[in-house]
N, C-alpha and C positions, 0 to 999 in steps of 0.2 A: 481522546484522539487528539485535539487542539494542544492539551499540555504536552502531549509527546513530541509536537511539533516545534513548540515554544523551546522546548529540552534539547531537541537536535538544534535548533538554530543558537541558543546560547553558547552551547559548544561547539557548535561550526561543524557537525558532521552530516553526512547525506542520510537520506530514509535509511539505505542499504547497508550502512555500515555496520562492521561487526562488533563483537563485545570487546575485541583487542583495540579497534580503530578508538571506540568509544573513550575507553580506558585511557588510552594515549590523549585523546584530546581533553579529557578532563585534566591530566597532569600536567599539559600546558597551561588551560586555563586557570590551575591553583598554583603556578609559579608566579602568574600575573596579578593575582587577587589574593593571595593567602596574607592574612593582617601582618604576619610576622618579616614578610619580603615588602608590603605594601603599606605603608604608613597613612593612603588616603582613607579618611572619615568613614566610606562606604564601603572598603576592601572584605570587612567580615561578613556583612549583608551580600555582597557578590561571590564570596566564598562558599556562602551556606546555599544560595541560589544554584551554583555549578555542582555542590554536593548532591542536592537535591535532585537535578537533572540528571548524575549520574546512578543515582539510585533508582529513577523511574524509568529509565532507557534500559537498565541490565535488569530489573524487574520483568519475569514471564509477561507477556502481552494477556490479559483477560481472553478467554475464548468466547468466542461468537455464540451468543446465546441460540440455538437449533431451532426453537421452538416457534 
């Protein structure tokens, strides 16, 4: 749960953001931190973190255990 909160914060999306909004936020973040566009030493790391956040938020949420 905390990972999803951090991922949403990284991409700057609300808790109820749609998949389309999440993808748009990732694209904006990617334009800022992609290593081909940003020569900062940590750009590649930031880009990989944004990609991991995208993957996490678009993955189906695990179902709560009903037992």
